[in-house]
C-alpha positions in Angstrom: 71.4 77.2 104.9 72.5 74.2 103.3 75.8 73.3 102.0 76.2 73.2 97.9 79.0 72.7 95.5 81.9 75.4 94.8 84.0 75.7 92.2 87.0 77.9 91.5 85.1 81.8 91.1 82.2 80.6 91.9 80.1 83.1 93.7 78.6 81.7 97.2 76.3 83.4 99.6 76.7 82.6 103.7 75.4 84.0 106.5 77.7 86.5 108.4 78.1 83.9 111.2 79.6 81.9 108.6 82.6 84.4 109.1 83.5 83.0 112.5 83.8 78.9 111.3 86.1 80.2 108.5 88.2 81.6 111.2 88.1 79.1 113.5 89.4 76.7 110.6 92.2 78.9 109.9 93.8 78.7 113.4 92.9 74.9 113.5 95.2 74.5 110.6 98.0 76.7 112.5 97.5 80.3 110.9 97.5 83.3 113.1 94.6 84.7 112.3 95.0 88.9 111.6 92.7 91.5 110.7 91.0 95.3 111.4 90.0 95.3 114.7 89.4 98.9 117.3 92.1 99.7 119.8 92.1 102.6 122.0 90.1 104.5 119.7 91.7 103.0 116.9 91.7 101.1 113.9 94.3 98.5 113.5 95.7 95.3 112.5 96.2 92.9 114.8 95.0 88.8 116.0 91.4 88.2 116.0 90.3 85.5 117.7 86.5 85.8 116.8 84.3 88.1 114.6 83.2 90.2 117.9 86.8 91.7 117.1 86.0 93.3 114.2 84.9 97.0 114.5 81.2 95.8 113.7 79.0 99.5 113.3 82.2 101.5 112.3 83.4 103.4 110.1 85.6 106.4 109.4 86.2 110.0 108.0 89.2 110.7 106.1 90.5 113.8 104.7 93.9 115.7 104.4 95.6 115.4 107.9 92.1 114.0 109.5 90.9 110.1 110.3 88.1 110.0 112.6 86.3 106.9 113.5 82.6 107.4 113.3 79.6 104.9 114.6 77.6 103.8 111.6 73.5 103.0 111.7 74.0 99.8 109.9 76.1 96.6 112.1 78.3 95.8 109.0 80.9 93.8 109.7 83.8 95.8 107.1 82.0 99.7 106.9 85.9 101.1 107.9 88.5 102.2 104.7 92.5 101.6 105.5 94.2 102.8 108.3 97.1 103.9 109.4 98.8 100.6 109.2 98.8 98.1 106.6 100.1 94.3 105.9 103.6 95.5 105.0 104.1 95.0 108.9 103.6 91.6 109.5 105.1 90.5 105.2 108.3 92.7 106.2 108.4 93.9 109.8 109.8 96.7 111.1 112.4 95.2 112.9 114.1 91.8 112.2 117.8 90.6 113.2 119.3 89.1 110.2 122.7 88.1 111.6 124.2 87.2 115.1 127.6 85.7 116.1 129.2 85.0 119.4 133.0 84.8 120.3 133.9 81.3 121.4 137.8 81.4 122.5 139.7 83.2 120.0 136.8 82.9 117.3 133.3 83.7 116.2 130.8 80.9 115.7 128.0 82.2 113.2 124.9 79.8 113.5 122.4 80.4 110.6 119.8 82.6 110.3 116.4 81.0 111.8 113.4 82.9 110.0 110.4 83.9 111.6 107.8 82.3 109.7 104.5 82.6 110.9 102.0 81.8 109.2 99.4 84.6 108.6 95.9 84.6 107.8 94.7 88.0 106.6 91.1 89.1 107.1 89.6 92.1 105.6 92.4 92.7 103.0 91.6 95.9 100.7 91.7 95.7 96.6 94.7 98.6 97.0 96.4 96.8 99.9 97.0 93.8 97.8 98.2 95.6 95.0 100.1 96.8 96.8 101.9 93.0 98.0 101.8 92.5 94.5 104.2 95.7 94.1 106.4 94.5 97.3 106.6 91.6 95.4 108.2 93.0 92.6 110.7 94.1 95.0 111.6 91.5 97.5 110.9 88.0 95.3 111.4 89.1 91.9 114.5 90.5 91.7 118.2 88.7 91.5 118.3 89.3 95.4 115.9 87.5 97.2 114.2 88.6 100.7 113.6 85.0 102.6 111.9 86.2 105.7 109.6 88.2 103.3 109.1 85.0 100.9 108.4 82.4 103.8 105.9 85.0 105.2 104.2 85.5 102.0 104.5 82.4 100.2 102.4 80.8 103.6 100.0 84.5 103.9 95.9 82.8 103.3 94.4 86.3 102.3 91.0 86.8 102.7 90.2 90.1 100.6 87.0 92.6 101.0 85.6 94.4 97.9 85.4 97.8 99.2 81.7 99.2 100.0 82.3 101.9 101.4 85.5 104.4 99.8 88.1 106.4 101.4 87.8 109.9 101.9 91.7 110.5 100.5 92.1 107.2 98.4 92.1 107.0 94.0 92.2 103.6 93.8 90.1 104.0 90.9 92.6 106.0 89.0 95.8 103.6 90.0 93.5 100.6 88.9 93.7 98.9 91.9 90.4 99.1 93.6 88.1 99.3 94.6 86.9 95.2 93.7 89.8 93.2 94.6 90.4 91.3 91.2 93.4 89.2 91.8 95.9 87.9 94.9 93.4 86.9 97.2 92.3 83.0 98.1 89.0 84.4 99.3 86.9 87.7 98.6 83.4 89.0 99.3 81.2 91.4 99.1 79.0 92.3 102.3 75.3 93.1 101.8 73.1 94.9 103.8 69.3 94.5 102.5 66.6 96.2 105.0 67.1 93.2 107.5 69.1 90.9 105.2 72.8 90.7 106.1 74.8 88.2 103.8 78.3 87.6 102.4 79.0 87.1 98.6 82.0 85.2 98.6 84.6 84.1 95.7 87.8 81.7 96.0 90.5 82.6 93.9 92.7 79.6 94.7 92.3 76.3 95.9 92.8 76.1 99.6 90.3 79.1 99.2 87.8 76.4 97.6 88.7 73.9 100.3 87.8 76.9 103.3 84.1 77.7 101.7 83.6 73.5 101.0 84.0 73.3 105.1 81.5 76.3 106.2 77.5 76.2 105.2 76.5 78.4 102.0 75.2 78.2 98.6 74.8 79.3 95.0 74.5 83.2 94.5 71.0 84.2 92.9 71.4 86.2 90.2 70.1 89.1 92.0 72.4 88.5 95.1 75.8 88.5 92.4 73.8 91.6 91.2 73.9 93.5 94.2 77.7 92.9 95.1 78.2 94.3 91.2 76.6 97.3 92.4 77.7 98.3 95.6 81.4 98.4 94.5 80.4 100.2 91.0 78.5 102.9 93.3 81.4 102.8 95.7 84.0 103.3 92.3 81.5 106.4 91.8 82.0 107.6 95.0 85.8 107.9 95.1 86.1 112.0 93.9 90.4 112.1 94.5 91.9 111.4 90.8 95.3 111.5 89.2 95.7 111.8 86.1 99.0 109.2 85.4 99.1 109.9 81.4 102.9 110.2 80.6 103.4 110.4 84.5 106.9 109.5 84.8 107.9 111.4 81.6 106.0 113.7 83.3 108.3 114.1 86.4 111.3 113.6 84.6 111.0 116.9 82.8 110.0 119.0 85.9 113.4 118.3 88.6 113.5 122.0 88.6 110.4 122.9 88.9 109.2 125.4 91.2 106.1 123.7 92.8 109.2 121.8 95.2 109.9 124.7 96.5 106.1 125.2 97.7 106.0 122.0 98.9 109.0 122.0 100.6 107.9 125.0 102.7 105.2 123.3 104.3 106.8 119.4 104.3 107.4 118.7 108.0 110.1 116.0 106.7 108.3 113.5 109.6 108.5 110.8 107.3 104.9 110.1 108.2 104.1 109.2 104.7 107.1 106.3 104.2 105.5 105.1 107.0 102.2 104.5 106.3 102.6 103.8 102.6 102.3 99.9 101.9 104.7 99.6 99.4 107.8 102.2 101.0 110.5 99.4 101.9 113.5 102.0 103.0 115.3 100.5 105.2 118.7 100.7 107.4 121.0 97.9 108.8 121.9 98.8 112.1 125.0 96.6 114.4 125.1 96.1 117.9 127.2 94.3 120.6 126.7 93.5 124.3 128.6 95.2 126.6 130.8 91.5 126.9 131.7 91.9 123.6 130.8 88.2 123.2 127.4 88.9 121.1 127.3 90.6 118.3 124.0 91.1 115.9 122.9 93.4 112.6 119.6 94.6 112.1 117.6 95.4 110.0 114.5 98.4 110.9 112.3 100.5 108.5 113.8 104.1 108.4 112.6 106.8 106.1 114.2 108.9 102.9 112.7 112.2 104.9 115.8 112.5 106.9 119.0 113.6 107.0 121.0 110.9 107.8 119.8 108.7 105.1 121.5 109.3 102.0 124.4 110.7 104.8 127.8 109.7 103.0 131.4 110.3 104.0 131.2 114.2 104.2 127.6 115.1 103.9 124.4 113.9 103.1 123.5 113.6 99.4 120.0 114.9 99.7 120.4 118.1 102.7 117.3 119.8 101.8 113.1 119.1 102.6 113.2 120.3 98.3 115.1 117.7 97.4 113.6 114.7 99.5 110.6 115.3 99.3 111.1 115.0 95.0 112.9 111.8 95.8 110.4 110.4 97.5 107.4 111.8 94.9 109.7 110.9 91.8 110.8 107.2 92.8 106.7 106.8 93.9 105.3 107.6 90.3 108.1 107.4 87.9 111.9 105.7 89.0 110.0 102.7 90.7 108.5 102.1 87.1 111.9 102.0 86.1 113.1 99.7 88.8 110.6 97.6 88.8 108.4 97.7 86.1 105.5 99.0 88.0 104.2 101.9 90.0 105.1 102.6 93.5 101.5 104.0 94.5 98.2 102.5 94.9 96.2 104.8 95.7 95.1 103.8 98.8 95.3 107.9 99.9 97.4 106.8 103.6 100.1 109.5 102.5 96.9 112.0 102.3 95.0 111.3 105.8 98.0 110.6 107.7 100.4 113.7 106.6 100.1 116.3 109.5 100.0 119.4 107.4 98.0 117.8 104.5 99.9 117.6 101.9 98.0 115.7 98.7 100.4 113.7 96.5 97.6 114.3 93.6 97.1 118.4 94.5 101.1 118.1 93.4 101.3 115.9 90.3 98.5 118.3 89.1 100.0 121.7 89.7 103.1 120.2 88.1 101.0 119.4 85.2 99.3 122.4 85.3 102.4 124.7 85.4 103.5 123.3 82.0 100.6 124.7 79.9 101.9 128.1 80.5 105.7 127.6 81.5 108.6 125.6 80.0 109.6 122.4 81.8 113.5 123.5 82.7 115.4 120.9 80.6 116.7 117.7 82.4 120.5 117.9 83.3 
């Protein structure tokens, strides 16, 4: 395949093997290349050394409380939906030292923090996860307080997005306007096409650095039928997504229903395990822990992920503010879909469906909202306190 001129936003076609060259170029530019791979029967995001590490020929089956890998007939590289991990773990690490001090003589020396600004290249980012990154940008970059570690990693990250050709069993990205096609927030976006014996990638650059990368590998301008095949595939995927969430007046709906009896019903099922928050690509609850070594010489403060489902999370002197499963589940759902909008101007949910798949008792956020909405048809909502 000959190399042709490409321009920002133009769609080009390349062979799957060209992706190997892209990974090698990114590695040579100092990026730590990370993408989907299979490990001990699970789909995880981990370092990639070659496209052989990608889950070629593997897909997934997801329902409430169920995730299974399944072997596909076709040797596609990106035939899966989202797994339990999200890219949040790389931009907002689960555990991070934010401060340290060392005793010297009669005082302490506090060295300036060293930000571990790893230069990541994310391979295979779905549209819903692109939207999740944009949501976390609101939290960590656009408020009065900037997270320096997040900013350093986010600004350097190279993102190769993948338009979904296979619908997630629990996803509802169409309802949230976050998929299945990537429309923004990427350096490169690809659609994988398998037509009979022909296997190719339709690629488009979203930034100048993405365009520069395309120029370094063999490609050719996409023909109308190739562009149409890519458009048709993502459109078909969107039609196959069955779960929906009616977001009409959703914030006001939840504010009107703080005392809805549905909260008691879901609380009777909820295990308060926090899985939904840990797998969520936008949740950012965390706690701070101070430690001192046995000699009393070294002291450190660490930030680590936490979940709003624990009693201790809202503990103040004398007790917890939210001491029942009902209050904790209500807090999570109303924050995600309502108060998040007041805080950051955007919903905290991107419709990825992870919270449904990885809930041990299959609580479905779309069902809970639907039940509350339907309850208003028969019972007037309780007045907000």
